[in-house]
PDBQT receptor file of N, H, CA, C and O in Angstrom, charges set to zero:
ATOM      1  N   MET A   1      93.175  24.005  40.279  1.00  0.00    +0.000 N 
ATOM      2  CA  MET A   1      92.207  23.128  41.064  1.00  0.00    +0.000 C 
ATOM      3  C   MET A   1      91.963  22.247  40.608  1.00  0.00    +0.000 C 
ATOM      4  O   MET A   1      92.245  22.509  39.439  1.00  0.00    +0.000 OA
ATOM      5  N   HIS A   2      91.630  21.321  40.617  1.00  0.00    +0.000 N 
ATOM      6  H   HIS A   2      91.401  21.108  41.567  1.00  0.00    +0.000 HD
ATOM      7  CA  HIS A   2      92.032  19.879  40.922  1.00  0.00    +0.000 C 
ATOM      8  C   HIS A   2      90.761  18.968  41.536  1.00  0.00    +0.000 C 
ATOM      9  O   HIS A   2      90.064  19.220  42.519  1.00  0.00    +0.000 OA
ATOM     10  N   SER A   3      90.688  17.589  40.430  1.00  0.00    +0.000 N 
ATOM     11  H   SER A   3      91.254  17.385  39.632  1.00  0.00    +0.000 HD
ATOM     12  CA  SER A   3      89.145  16.668  40.635  1.00  0.00    +0.000 C 
ATOM     13  C   SER A   3      89.736  15.574  40.728  1.00  0.00    +0.000 C 
ATOM     14  O   SER A   3      90.648  15.254  39.966  1.00  0.00    +0.000 OA
ATOM     15  N   ASP A   4      89.371  14.962  41.522  1.00  0.00    +0.000 N 
ATOM     16  H   ASP A   4      88.629  15.222  42.141  1.00  0.00    +0.000 HD
ATOM     17  CA  ASP A   4      89.318  13.074  41.860  1.00  0.00    +0.000 C 
ATOM     18  C   ASP A   4      89.023  13.216  40.873  1.00  0.00    +0.000 C 
ATOM     19  O   ASP A   4      89.893  13.445  40.033  1.00  0.00    +0.000 OA
ATOM     20  N   LYS A   5      87.973  13.163  40.589  1.00  0.00    +0.000 N 
ATOM     21  H   LYS A   5      87.267  12.976  41.272  1.00  0.00    +0.000 HD
ATOM     22  CA  LYS A   5      87.328  12.165  39.273  1.00  0.00    +0.000 C 
ATOM     23  C   LYS A   5      87.650  12.628  38.305  1.00  0.00    +0.000 C 
ATOM     24  O   LYS A   5      87.787  13.851  38.304  1.00  0.00    +0.000 OA
ATOM     25  N   PRO A   6      87.938  11.800  36.935  1.00  0.00    +0.000 N 
ATOM     26  CA  PRO A   6      88.949  11.760  35.877  1.00  0.00    +0.000 C 
ATOM     27  C   PRO A   6      87.364  12.631  35.268  1.00  0.00    +0.000 C 
ATOM     28  O   PRO A   6      86.273  12.760  35.824  1.00  0.00    +0.000 OA
ATOM     29  N   PRO A   7      87.951  13.188  33.673  1.00  0.00    +0.000 N 
ATOM     30  CA  PRO A   7      86.620  13.493  32.300  1.00  0.00    +0.000 C 
ATOM     31  C   PRO A   7      86.822  12.691  32.689  1.00  0.00    +0.000 C 
ATOM     32  O   PRO A   7      87.694  11.894  33.036  1.00  0.00    +0.000 OA
ATOM     33  N   ARG A   8      84.812  13.170  32.573  1.00  0.00    +0.000 N 
ATOM     34  H   ARG A   8      84.104  13.817  32.291  1.00  0.00    +0.000 HD
ATOM     35  CA  ARG A   8      84.420  11.619  31.186  1.00  0.00    +0.000 C 
ATOM     36  C   ARG A   8      84.156  11.537  30.093  1.00  0.00    +0.000 C 
ATOM     37  O   ARG A   8      83.221  10.858  29.669  1.00  0.00    +0.000 OA
ATOM     38  N   PHE A   9      84.937  12.220  29.395  1.00  0.00    +0.000 N 
ATOM     39  H   PHE A   9      85.696  12.771  29.740  1.00  0.00    +0.000 HD
ATOM     40  CA  PHE A   9      85.067  12.258  27.732  1.00  0.00    +0.000 C 
ATOM     41  C   PHE A   9      86.633  11.994  27.791  1.00  0.00    +0.000 C 
ATOM     42  O   PHE A   9      87.011  12.004  28.962  1.00  0.00    +0.000 OA
ATOM     43  N   SER A  10      87.418  11.814  27.096  1.00  0.00    +0.000 N 
ATOM     44  H   SER A  10      87.111  11.806  26.144  1.00  0.00    +0.000 HD
ATOM     45  CA  SER A  10      88.774  11.556  26.039  1.00  0.00    +0.000 C 
ATOM     46  C   SER A  10      88.807  12.330  24.983  1.00  0.00    +0.000 C 
ATOM     47  O   SER A  10      87.841  12.635  24.284  1.00  0.00    +0.000 OA
ATOM     48  N   GLU A  11      90.373  12.797  24.794  1.00  0.00    +0.000 N 
ATOM     49  H   GLU A  11      91.158  12.550  25.362  1.00  0.00    +0.000 HD
ATOM     50  CA  GLU A  11      90.760  13.501  23.503  1.00  0.00    +0.000 C 
ATOM     51  C   GLU A  11      90.007  12.245  22.192  1.00  0.00    +0.000 C 
ATOM     52  O   GLU A  11      89.973  11.041  21.938  1.00  0.00    +0.000 OA
ATOM     53  N   LEU A  12      89.578  13.399  21.759  1.00  0.00    +0.000 N 
ATOM     54  H   LEU A  12      89.606  14.377  21.966  1.00  0.00    +0.000 HD
ATOM     55  CA  LEU A  12      89.030  12.690  19.853  1.00  0.00    +0.000 C 
ATOM     56  C   LEU A  12      87.993  11.822  20.003  1.00  0.00    +0.000 C 
ATOM     57  O   LEU A  12      87.681  11.285  18.941  1.00  0.00    +0.000 OA
ATOM     58  N   ASN A  13      86.838  11.238  21.699  1.00  0.00    +0.000 N 
ATOM     59  H   ASN A  13      87.091  11.674  22.562  1.00  0.00    +0.000 HD
ATOM     60  CA  ASN A  13      85.880  10.517  21.587  1.00  0.00    +0.000 C 
ATOM     61  C   ASN A  13      84.543  11.710  21.043  1.00  0.00    +0.000 C 
ATOM     62  O   ASN A  13      84.183  12.848  21.342  1.00  0.00    +0.000 OA
ATOM     63  N   LYS A  14      84.191  10.772  20.216  1.00  0.00    +0.000 N 
ATOM     64  H   LYS A  14      84.484   9.847  19.973  1.00  0.00    +0.000 HD
ATOM     65  CA  LYS A  14      82.736  11.697  19.351  1.00  0.00    +0.000 C 
ATOM     66  C   LYS A  14      81.744  12.102  20.307  1.00  0.00    +0.000 C 
ATOM     67  O   LYS A  14      81.718  11.460  21.357  1.00  0.00    +0.000 OA
ATOM     68  N   VAL A  15      80.754  13.231  20.122  1.00  0.00    +0.000 N 
ATOM     69  H   VAL A  15      80.775  13.753  19.268  1.00  0.00    +0.000 HD
ATOM     70  CA  VAL A  15      80.280  13.976  21.437  1.00  0.00    +0.000 C 
ATOM     71  C   VAL A  15      79.393  14.625  20.711  1.00  0.00    +0.000 C 
ATOM     72  O   VAL A  15      79.609  15.077  19.587  1.00  0.00    +0.000 OA
ATOM     73  N   ARG A  16      77.978  14.723  21.555  1.00  0.00    +0.000 N 
ATOM     74  H   ARG A  16      77.803  14.356  22.469  1.00  0.00    +0.000 HD
ATOM     75  CA  ARG A  16      76.550  15.509  20.841  1.00  0.00    +0.000 C 
ATOM     76  C   ARG A  16      76.090  16.184  21.699  1.00  0.00    +0.000 C 
ATOM     77  O   ARG A  16      75.813  15.675  22.785  1.00  0.00    +0.000 OA
ATOM     78  N   GLY A  17      75.870  17.585  21.436  1.00  0.00    +0.000 N 
ATOM     79  H   GLY A  17      76.095  17.998  20.554  1.00  0.00    +0.000 HD
ATOM     80  CA  GLY A  17      75.713  18.801  22.809  1.00  0.00    +0.000 C 
ATOM     81  C   GLY A  17      74.536  18.158  23.381  1.00  0.00    +0.000 C 
ATOM     82  O   GLY A  17      74.101  17.091  22.949  1.00  0.00    +0.000 OA
ATOM     83  N   LEU A  18      74.044  18.771  24.303  1.00  0.00    +0.000 N 
ATOM     84  H   LEU A  18      74.397  19.638  24.654  1.00  0.00    +0.000 HD
ATOM     85  CA  LEU A  18      72.450  18.916  24.822  1.00  0.00    +0.000 C 
ATOM     86  C   LEU A  18      72.351  20.011  25.247  1.00  0.00    +0.000 C 
ATOM     87  O   LEU A  18      73.243  20.756  25.652  1.00  0.00    +0.000 OA
ATOM     88  N   GLY A  19      70.421  20.303  25.127  1.00  0.00    +0.000 N 
ATOM     89  H   GLY A  19      69.696  19.698  24.798  1.00  0.00    +0.000 HD
ATOM     90  CA  GLY A  19      70.099  21.179  25.493  1.00  0.00    +0.000 C 
ATOM     91  C   GLY A  19      70.367  22.733  24.778  1.00  0.00    +0.000 C 
ATOM     92  O   GLY A  19      69.974  22.760  23.611  1.00  0.00    +0.000 OA
ATOM     93  N   LYS A  20      70.901  23.894  25.219  1.00  0.00    +0.000 N 
ATOM     94  H   LYS A  20      71.220  23.873  26.166  1.00  0.00    +0.000 HD
ATOM     95  CA  LYS A  20      71.657  24.511  24.899  1.00  0.00    +0.000 C 
ATOM     96  C   LYS A  20      72.647  24.409  23.308  1.00  0.00    +0.000 C 
ATOM     97  O   LYS A  20      72.652  24.800  22.141  1.00  0.00    +0.000 OA
ATOM     98  N   PHE A  21      73.364  23.631  24.241  1.00  0.00    +0.000 N 
ATOM     99  H   PHE A  21      73.360  23.314  25.189  1.00  0.00    +0.000 HD
ATOM    100  CA  PHE A  21      74.505  22.976  23.284  1.00  0.00    +0.000 C 
ATOM    101  C   PHE A  21      74.373  22.298  21.832  1.00  0.00    +0.000 C 
ATOM    102  O   PHE A  21      75.247  22.170  20.974  1.00  0.00    +0.000 OA
ATOM    103  N   ALA A  22      72.991  21.889  21.808  1.00  0.00    +0.000 N 
ATOM    104  H   ALA A  22      72.281  21.993  22.505  1.00  0.00    +0.000 HD
ATOM    105  CA  ALA A  22      72.535  21.383  20.869  1.00  0.00    +0.000 C 
ATOM    106  C   ALA A  22      73.124  21.904  19.800  1.00  0.00    +0.000 C 
ATOM    107  O   ALA A  22      73.213  23.104  19.539  1.00  0.00    +0.000 OA
ATOM    108  N   GLY A  23      73.793  20.416  18.769  1.00  0.00    +0.000 N 
ATOM    109  H   GLY A  23      73.721  19.442  18.982  1.00  0.00    +0.000 HD
ATOM    110  CA  GLY A  23      74.025  20.735  17.352  1.00  0.00    +0.000 C 
ATOM    111  C   GLY A  23      75.609  21.448  17.496  1.00  0.00    +0.000 C 
ATOM    112  O   GLY A  23      76.287  21.801  16.531  1.00  0.00    +0.000 OA
ATOM    113  N   CYS A  24      75.919  21.538  18.612  1.00  0.00    +0.000 N 
ATOM    114  H   CYS A  24      75.367  21.251  19.395  1.00  0.00    +0.000 HD
ATOM    115  CA  CYS A  24      77.058  20.598  19.276  1.00  0.00    +0.000 C 
ATOM    116  C   CYS A  24      78.187  19.490  18.842  1.00  0.00    +0.000 C 
ATOM    117  O   CYS A  24      79.113  19.091  19.548  1.00  0.00    +0.000 OA
ATOM    118  N   ASP A  25      77.810  19.015  17.225  1.00  0.00    +0.000 N 
ATOM    119  H   ASP A  25      77.058  19.340  16.651  1.00  0.00    +0.000 HD
ATOM    120  CA  ASP A  25      78.288  17.783  17.510  1.00  0.00    +0.000 C 
ATOM    121  C   ASP A  25      79.595  17.596  16.944  1.00  0.00    +0.000 C 
ATOM    122  O   ASP A  25      79.822  18.196  15.894  1.00  0.00    +0.000 OA
ATOM    123  N   GLY A  26      80.940  16.526  17.684  1.00  0.00    +0.000 N 
ATOM    124  H   GLY A  26      80.756  16.039  18.538  1.00  0.00    +0.000 HD
ATOM    125  CA  GLY A  26      81.968  17.154  17.281  1.00  0.00    +0.000 C 
ATOM    126  C   GLY A  26      82.677  15.762  17.829  1.00  0.00    +0.000 C 
ATOM    127  O   GLY A  26      82.186  14.787  18.397  1.00  0.00    +0.000 OA
ATOM    128  N   TYR A  27      83.900  16.039  17.465  1.00  0.00    +0.000 N 
ATOM    129  H   TYR A  27      84.299  16.831  17.003  1.00  0.00    +0.000 HD
ATOM    130  CA  TYR A  27      84.899  15.240  18.793  1.00  0.00    +0.000 C 
ATOM    131  C   TYR A  27      86.014  16.189  19.805  1.00  0.00    +0.000 C 
ATOM    132  O   TYR A  27      86.449  17.320  19.590  1.00  0.00    +0.000 OA
ATOM    133  N   VAL A  28      86.182  15.593  20.552  1.00  0.00    +0.000 N 
ATOM    134  H   VAL A  28      85.828  14.675  20.727  1.00  0.00    +0.000 HD
ATOM    135  CA  VAL A  28      86.490  16.163  21.930  1.00  0.00    +0.000 C 
ATOM    136  C   VAL A  28      88.337  16.477  21.755  1.00  0.00    +0.000 C 
ATOM    137  O   VAL A  28      88.922  15.553  21.190  1.00  0.00    +0.000 OA
ATOM    138  N   ILE A  29      88.912  17.252  22.037  1.00  0.00    +0.000 N 
ATOM    139  H   ILE A  29      88.437  18.003  22.496  1.00  0.00    +0.000 HD
ATOM    140  CA  ILE A  29      90.158  18.058  21.580  1.00  0.00    +0.000 C 
ATOM    141  C   ILE A  29      90.804  18.456  22.562  1.00  0.00    +0.000 C 
ATOM    142  O   ILE A  29      92.006  18.691  22.437  1.00  0.00    +0.000 OA
ATOM    143  N   ALA A  30      89.982  18.669  24.086  1.00  0.00    +0.000 N 
ATOM    144  H   ALA A  30      89.005  18.479  24.187  1.00  0.00    +0.000 HD
ATOM    145  CA  ALA A  30      90.889  19.227  24.885  1.00  0.00    +0.000 C 
ATOM    146  C   ALA A  30      89.613  19.447  25.772  1.00  0.00    +0.000 C 
ATOM    147  O   ALA A  30      88.477  19.838  25.502  1.00  0.00    +0.000 OA
ATOM    148  N   SER A  31      90.339  18.975  27.146  1.00  0.00    +0.000 N 
ATOM    149  H   SER A  31      91.261  18.657  27.365  1.00  0.00    +0.000 HD
ATOM    150  CA  SER A  31      89.487  18.780  28.557  1.00  0.00    +0.000 C 
ATOM    151  C   SER A  31      90.411  19.310  28.912  1.00  0.00    +0.000 C 
ATOM    152  O   SER A  31      91.538  19.329  28.418  1.00  0.00    +0.000 OA
ATOM    153  N   LEU A  32      89.773  20.084  30.348  1.00  0.00    +0.000 N 
ATOM    154  H   LEU A  32      88.857  20.069  30.750  1.00  0.00    +0.000 HD
ATOM    155  CA  LEU A  32      89.966  21.168  31.228  1.00  0.00    +0.000 C 
ATOM    156  C   LEU A  32      88.813  21.242  32.454  1.00  0.00    +0.000 C 
ATOM    157  O   LEU A  32      87.614  21.101  32.211  1.00  0.00    +0.000 OA
ATOM    158  N   PHE A  33      89.310  21.468  33.721  1.00  0.00    +0.000 N 
ATOM    159  H   PHE A  33      90.283  21.583  33.919  1.00  0.00    +0.000 HD
ATOM    160  CA  PHE A  33      89.048  21.168  35.227  1.00  0.00    +0.000 C 
ATOM    161  C   PHE A  33      88.672  22.837  35.531  1.00  0.00    +0.000 C 
ATOM    162  O   PHE A  33      89.562  23.658  35.752  1.00  0.00    +0.000 OA
ATOM    163  N   ARG A  34      87.147  23.207  35.503  1.00  0.00    +0.000 N 
ATOM    164  H   ARG A  34      86.423  22.540  35.324  1.00  0.00    +0.000 HD
ATOM    165  CA  ARG A  34      87.169  23.581  35.631  1.00  0.00    +0.000 C 
ATOM    166  C   ARG A  34      86.115  24.876  36.786  1.00  0.00    +0.000 C 
ATOM    167  O   ARG A  34      85.585  24.024  37.499  1.00  0.00    +0.000 OA
ATOM    168  N   ASP A  35      85.864  25.494  37.035  1.00  0.00    +0.000 N 
ATOM    169  H   ASP A  35      86.295  26.186  36.456  1.00  0.00    +0.000 HD
ATOM    170  CA  ASP A  35      84.764  26.074  38.155  1.00  0.00    +0.000 C 
ATOM    171  C   ASP A  35      83.874  24.982  38.578  1.00  0.00    +0.000 C 
ATOM    172  O   ASP A  35      82.645  24.938  38.510  1.00  0.00    +0.000 OA
ATOM    173  N   GLY A  36      85.090  23.699  39.233  1.00  0.00    +0.000 N 
ATOM    174  H   GLY A  36      86.088  23.734  39.288  1.00  0.00    +0.000 HD
ATOM    175  CA  GLY A  36      84.120  22.647  39.634  1.00  0.00    +0.000 C 
ATOM    176  C   GLY A  36      83.840  21.673  38.787  1.00  0.00    +0.000 C 
ATOM    177  O   GLY A  36      83.448  20.712  39.448  1.00  0.00    +0.000 OA
ATOM    178  N   ARG A  37      83.845  21.405  37.511  1.00  0.00    +0.000 N 
ATOM    179  H   ARG A  37      84.164  22.186  36.973  1.00  0.00    +0.000 HD
ATOM    180  CA  ARG A  37      83.257  20.713  36.889  1.00  0.00    +0.000 C 
ATOM    181  C   ARG A  37      84.326  20.255  35.567  1.00  0.00    +0.000 C 
ATOM    182  O   ARG A  37      85.255  21.000  35.256  1.00  0.00    +0.000 OA
ATOM    183  N   TRP A  38      84.071  18.939  34.839  1.00  0.00    +0.000 N 
ATOM    184  H   TRP A  38      83.316  18.334  35.093  1.00  0.00    +0.000 HD
ATOM    185  CA  TRP A  38      84.751  19.606  33.378  1.00  0.00    +0.000 C 
ATOM    186  C   TRP A  38      84.357  19.789  32.451  1.00  0.00    +0.000 C 
ATOM    187  O   TRP A  38      83.486  19.006  32.073  1.00  0.00    +0.000 OA
ATOM    188  N   VAL A  39      84.778  20.972  31.498  1.00  0.00    +0.000 N 
ATOM    189  H   VAL A  39      85.486  21.608  31.805  1.00  0.00    +0.000 HD
ATOM    190  CA  VAL A  39      84.772  21.176  30.578  1.00  0.00    +0.000 C 
ATOM    191  C   VAL A  39      85.818  20.698  29.431  1.00  0.00    +0.000 C 
ATOM    192  O   VAL A  39      86.903  20.118  29.450  1.00  0.00    +0.000 OA
ATOM    193  N   TYR A  40      84.937  21.238  28.389  1.00  0.00    +0.000 N 
ATOM    194  H   TYR A  40      84.055  21.709  28.374  1.00  0.00    +0.000 HD
ATOM    195  CA  TYR A  40      85.315  20.213  26.349  1.00  0.00    +0.000 C 
ATOM    196  C   TYR A  40      85.473  21.327  25.393  1.00  0.00    +0.000 C 
ATOM    197  O   TYR A  40      84.945  22.430  25.531  1.00  0.00    +0.000 OA
ATOM    198  N   LYS A  41      86.163  21.001  24.505  1.00  0.00    +0.000 N 
ATOM    199  H   LYS A  41      86.592  20.105  24.393  1.00  0.00    +0.000 HD
ATOM    200  CA  LYS A  41      86.778  22.068  23.618  1.00  0.00    +0.000 C 
ATOM    201  C   LYS A  41      86.295  21.184  22.074  1.00  0.00    +0.000 C 
ATOM    202  O   LYS A  41      87.019  20.342  21.541  1.00  0.00    +0.000 OA
ATOM    203  N   ILE A  42      84.914  21.612  21.545  1.00  0.00    +0.000 N 
ATOM    204  H   ILE A  42      84.327  22.295  21.978  1.00  0.00    +0.000 HD
ATOM    205  CA  ILE A  42      84.971  20.430  20.850  1.00  0.00    +0.000 C 
ATOM    206  C   ILE A  42      85.706  21.205  18.837  1.00  0.00    +0.000 C 
ATOM    207  O   ILE A  42      85.794  22.345  18.382  1.00  0.00    +0.000 OA
ATOM    208  N   SER A  43      86.001  19.993  18.343  1.00  0.00    +0.000 N 
ATOM    209  H   SER A  43      85.930  19.067  18.713  1.00  0.00    +0.000 HD
ATOM    210  CA  SER A  43      86.022  20.435  17.203  1.00  0.00    +0.000 C 
ATOM    211  C   SER A  43      84.928  19.858  16.160  1.00  0.00    +0.000 C 
ATOM    212  O   SER A  43      84.698  18.660  15.999  1.00  0.00    +0.000 OA
ATOM    213  N   ILE A  44      84.323  20.875  15.512  1.00  0.00    +0.000 N 
ATOM    214  H   ILE A  44      84.509  21.848  15.643  1.00  0.00    +0.000 HD
ATOM    215  CA  ILE A  44      83.483  20.456  14.384  1.00  0.00    +0.000 C 
ATOM    216  C   ILE A  44      83.393  20.098  12.627  1.00  0.00    +0.000 C 
ATOM    217  O   ILE A  44      82.577  20.087  11.706  1.00  0.00    +0.000 OA
ATOM    218  N   SER A  45      84.994  19.800  12.943  1.00  0.00    +0.000 N 
ATOM    219  H   SER A  45      85.657  19.809  13.691  1.00  0.00    +0.000 HD
ATOM    220  CA  SER A  45      85.411  18.413  11.606  1.00  0.00    +0.000 C 
ATOM    221  C   SER A  45      85.135  17.399  11.556  1.00  0.00    +0.000 C 
ATOM    222  O   SER A  45      85.190  16.542  12.438  1.00  0.00    +0.000 OA
ATOM    223  N   GLU A  46      84.843  17.338  10.665  1.00  0.00    +0.000 N 
ATOM    224  H   GLU A  46      84.798  18.034   9.948  1.00  0.00    +0.000 HD
ATOM    225  CA  GLU A  46      84.409  15.863  10.351  1.00  0.00    +0.000 C 
ATOM    226  C   GLU A  46      86.062  14.479  11.136  1.00  0.00    +0.000 C 
ATOM    227  O   GLU A  46      86.185  13.429  11.767  1.00  0.00    +0.000 OA
ATOM    228  N   ASP A  47      87.107  15.823  10.291  1.00  0.00    +0.000 N 
ATOM    229  H   ASP A  47      87.006  16.676   9.778  1.00  0.00    +0.000 HD
ATOM    230  CA  ASP A  47      88.688  15.342  10.948  1.00  0.00    +0.000 C 
ATOM    231  C   ASP A  47      89.224  15.864  11.770  1.00  0.00    +0.000 C 
ATOM    232  O   ASP A  47      89.999  16.781  11.499  1.00  0.00    +0.000 OA
ATOM    233  N   PRO A  48      88.878  15.253  13.748  1.00  0.00    +0.000 N 
ATOM    234  CA  PRO A  48      89.368  16.246  14.572  1.00  0.00    +0.000 C 
ATOM    235  C   PRO A  48      90.708  16.319  14.595  1.00  0.00    +0.000 C 
ATOM    236  O   PRO A  48      91.125  16.272  15.752  1.00  0.00    +0.000 OA
ATOM    237  N   ARG A  49      91.997  16.463  13.354  1.00  0.00    +0.000 N 
ATOM    238  H   ARG A  49      91.658  16.501  12.414  1.00  0.00    +0.000 HD
ATOM    239  CA  ARG A  49      92.906  16.910  12.984  1.00  0.00    +0.000 C 
ATOM    240  C   ARG A  49      93.335  18.300  13.313  1.00  0.00    +0.000 C 
ATOM    241  O   ARG A  49      94.283  18.900  13.819  1.00  0.00    +0.000 OA
ATOM    242  N   LYS A  50      91.792  18.582  12.603  1.00  0.00    +0.000 N 
ATOM    243  H   LYS A  50      91.021  18.094  12.192  1.00  0.00    +0.000 HD
ATOM    244  CA  LYS A  50      91.836  20.071  12.067  1.00  0.00    +0.000 C 
ATOM    245  C   LYS A  50      91.591  20.831  12.848  1.00  0.00    +0.000 C 
ATOM    246  O   LYS A  50      91.124  20.502  13.938  1.00  0.00    +0.000 OA
ATOM    247  N   PRO A  51      91.909  22.437  12.411  1.00  0.00    +0.000 N 
ATOM    248  CA  PRO A  51      91.411  23.281  13.904  1.00  0.00    +0.000 C 
ATOM    249  C   PRO A  51      90.204  24.097  14.128  1.00  0.00    +0.000 C 
ATOM    250  O   PRO A  51      89.995  24.995  14.944  1.00  0.00    +0.000 OA
ATOM    251  N   GLU A  52      89.142  23.357  12.826  1.00  0.00    +0.000 N 
ATOM    252  H   GLU A  52      89.313  22.628  12.163  1.00  0.00    +0.000 HD
ATOM    253  CA  GLU A  52      87.641  23.765  12.904  1.00  0.00    +0.000 C 
ATOM    254  C   GLU A  52      87.265  23.673  14.815  1.00  0.00    +0.000 C 
ATOM    255  O   GLU A  52      86.827  22.544  15.038  1.00  0.00    +0.000 OA
ATOM    256  N   SER A  53      87.314  24.338  15.845  1.00  0.00    +0.000 N 
ATOM    257  H   SER A  53      87.669  25.255  15.664  1.00  0.00    +0.000 HD
ATOM    258  CA  SER A  53      86.320  24.414  16.579  1.00  0.00    +0.000 C 
ATOM    259  C   SER A  53      85.468  25.090  17.609  1.00  0.00    +0.000 C 
ATOM    260  O   SER A  53      86.188  25.831  18.277  1.00  0.00    +0.000 OA
ATOM    261  N   TYR A  54      84.740  25.113  17.839  1.00  0.00    +0.000 N 
ATOM    262  H   TYR A  54      84.155  24.510  17.296  1.00  0.00    +0.000 HD
ATOM    263  CA  TYR A  54      83.983  25.919  18.625  1.00  0.00    +0.000 C 
ATOM    264  C   TYR A  54      84.959  27.488  19.275  1.00  0.00    +0.000 C 
ATOM    265  O   TYR A  54      86.173  27.378  19.104  1.00  0.00    +0.000 OA
ATOM    266  N   ASP A  55      84.541  28.698  19.891  1.00  0.00    +0.000 N 
ATOM    267  H   ASP A  55      83.555  28.788  20.029  1.00  0.00    +0.000 HD
ATOM    268  CA  ASP A  55      85.036  29.150  21.068  1.00  0.00    +0.000 C 
ATOM    269  C   ASP A  55      84.364  29.080  22.300  1.00  0.00    +0.000 C 
ATOM    270  O   ASP A  55      84.208  29.977  23.127  1.00  0.00    +0.000 OA
ATOM    271  N   ASN A  56      83.945  27.790  22.332  1.00  0.00    +0.000 N 
ATOM    272  H   ASN A  56      84.073  27.060  21.659  1.00  0.00    +0.000 HD
ATOM    273  CA  ASN A  56      83.556  28.109  23.913  1.00  0.00    +0.000 C 
ATOM    274  C   ASN A  56      83.922  26.606  24.275  1.00  0.00    +0.000 C 
ATOM    275  O   ASN A  56      84.433  25.789  23.509  1.00  0.00    +0.000 OA
ATOM    276  N   TRP A  57      83.630  26.449  25.332  1.00  0.00    +0.000 N 
ATOM    277  H   TRP A  57      83.214  27.112  25.955  1.00  0.00    +0.000 HD
ATOM    278  CA  TRP A  57      84.406  25.561  26.052  1.00  0.00    +0.000 C 
ATOM    279  C   TRP A  57      82.418  25.132  26.682  1.00  0.00    +0.000 C 
ATOM    280  O   TRP A  57      81.592  25.790  27.316  1.00  0.00    +0.000 OA
ATOM    281  N   VAL A  58      82.406  23.862  26.122  1.00  0.00    +0.000 N 
ATOM    282  H   VAL A  58      83.077  23.328  25.608  1.00  0.00    +0.000 HD
ATOM    283  CA  VAL A  58      81.088  22.791  26.860  1.00  0.00    +0.000 C 
ATOM    284  C   VAL A  58      81.359  21.547  28.045  1.00  0.00    +0.000 C 
ATOM    285  O   VAL A  58      82.045  20.528  27.966  1.00  0.00    +0.000 OA
ATOM    286  N   PRO A  59      80.571  22.054  29.093  1.00  0.00    +0.000 N 
ATOM    287  CA  PRO A  59      80.345  21.384  30.379  1.00  0.00    +0.000 C 
ATOM    288  C   PRO A  59      80.076  19.867  30.102  1.00  0.00    +0.000 C 
ATOM    289  O   PRO A  59      79.489  19.550  29.067  1.00  0.00    +0.000 OA
ATOM    290  N   GLU A  60      80.598  18.675  31.234  1.00  0.00    +0.000 N 
ATOM    291  H   GLU A  60      81.075  18.932  32.074  1.00  0.00    +0.000 HD
ATOM    292  CA  GLU A  60      80.203  18.066  30.797  1.00  0.00    +0.000 C 
ATOM    293  C   GLU A  60      79.360  17.972  30.789  1.00  0.00    +0.000 C 
ATOM    294  O   GLU A  60      79.067  18.185  29.612  1.00  0.00    +0.000 OA
ATOM    295  N   GLU A  61      78.054  17.663  31.565  1.00  0.00    +0.000 N 
ATOM    296  H   GLU A  61      78.292  17.490  32.521  1.00  0.00    +0.000 HD
ATOM    297  CA  GLU A  61      76.778  17.863  31.625  1.00  0.00    +0.000 C 
ATOM    298  C   GLU A  61      75.557  17.923  30.583  1.00  0.00    +0.000 C 
ATOM    299  O   GLU A  61      74.350  17.678  30.595  1.00  0.00    +0.000 OA
ATOM    300  N   SER A  62      76.441  18.342  29.756  1.00  0.00    +0.000 N 
ATOM    301  H   SER A  62      77.421  18.541  29.746  1.00  0.00    +0.000 HD
ATOM    302  CA  SER A  62      75.556  19.158  28.103  1.00  0.00    +0.000 C 
ATOM    303  C   SER A  62      75.887  18.371  27.452  1.00  0.00    +0.000 C 
ATOM    304  O   SER A  62      75.430  18.649  26.343  1.00  0.00    +0.000 OA
ATOM    305  N   LEU A  63      76.914  16.703  27.354  1.00  0.00    +0.000 N 
ATOM    306  H   LEU A  63      77.285  16.477  28.255  1.00  0.00    +0.000 HD
ATOM    307  CA  LEU A  63      77.521  16.775  26.062  1.00  0.00    +0.000 C 
ATOM    308  C   LEU A  63      76.737  14.719  26.459  1.00  0.00    +0.000 C 
ATOM    309  O   LEU A  63      76.231  14.381  27.529  1.00  0.00    +0.000 OA
ATOM    310  N   GLU A  64      76.893  13.942  25.401  1.00  0.00    +0.000 N 
ATOM    311  H   GLU A  64      77.304  14.217  24.532  1.00  0.00    +0.000 HD
ATOM    312  CA  GLU A  64      76.598  13.016  25.640  1.00  0.00    +0.000 C 
ATOM    313  C   GLU A  64      77.994  12.223  24.418  1.00  0.00    +0.000 C 
ATOM    314  O   GLU A  64      78.536  13.046  23.679  1.00  0.00    +0.000 OA
ATOM    315  N   LEU A  65      78.465  10.738  24.292  1.00  0.00    +0.000 N 
ATOM    316  H   LEU A  65      78.024  10.071  24.893  1.00  0.00    +0.000 HD
ATOM    317  CA  LEU A  65      78.541  10.356  23.598  1.00  0.00    +0.000 C 
ATOM    318  C   LEU A  65      77.794   9.926  22.162  1.00  0.00    +0.000 C 
ATOM    319  O   LEU A  65      76.780   9.228  22.170  1.00  0.00    +0.000 OA
ATOM    320  N   ALA A  66      78.406  10.420  20.930  1.00  0.00    +0.000 N 
ATOM    321  H   ALA A  66      79.230  10.987  20.924  1.00  0.00    +0.000 HD
ATOM    322  CA  ALA A  66      77.786   9.799  19.772  1.00  0.00    +0.000 C 
ATOM    323  C   ALA A  66      77.723   8.434  19.519  1.00  0.00    +0.000 C 
ATOM    324  O   ALA A  66      78.288   7.600  20.226  1.00  0.00    +0.000 OA
ATOM    325  N   LYS A  67      77.016   8.161  18.478  1.00  0.00    +0.000 N 
ATOM    326  H   LYS A  67      76.557   8.839  17.904  1.00  0.00    +0.000 HD
ATOM    327  CA  LYS A  67      76.860   6.658  17.989  1.00  0.00    +0.000 C 
ATOM    328  C   LYS A  67      77.946   6.522  16.395  1.00  0.00    +0.000 C 
ATOM    329  O   LYS A  67      78.019   5.454  15.787  1.00  0.00    +0.000 OA
TER     330      LYS A  67
């Protein structure tokens, strides 16, 4: 499946989880267009090159850029 809309977040953007994903703060390490929306795999480490990440994919509407 393909989207004409590019993903809102790029790899290594620092993001903060919202709603039920609150506390899912970290860095985007991958993005995927699935089920009609963008979803992102988030690294939970301060170093985004390390392999620690959530097992789930967080939907775009549940993330915002962190400052």
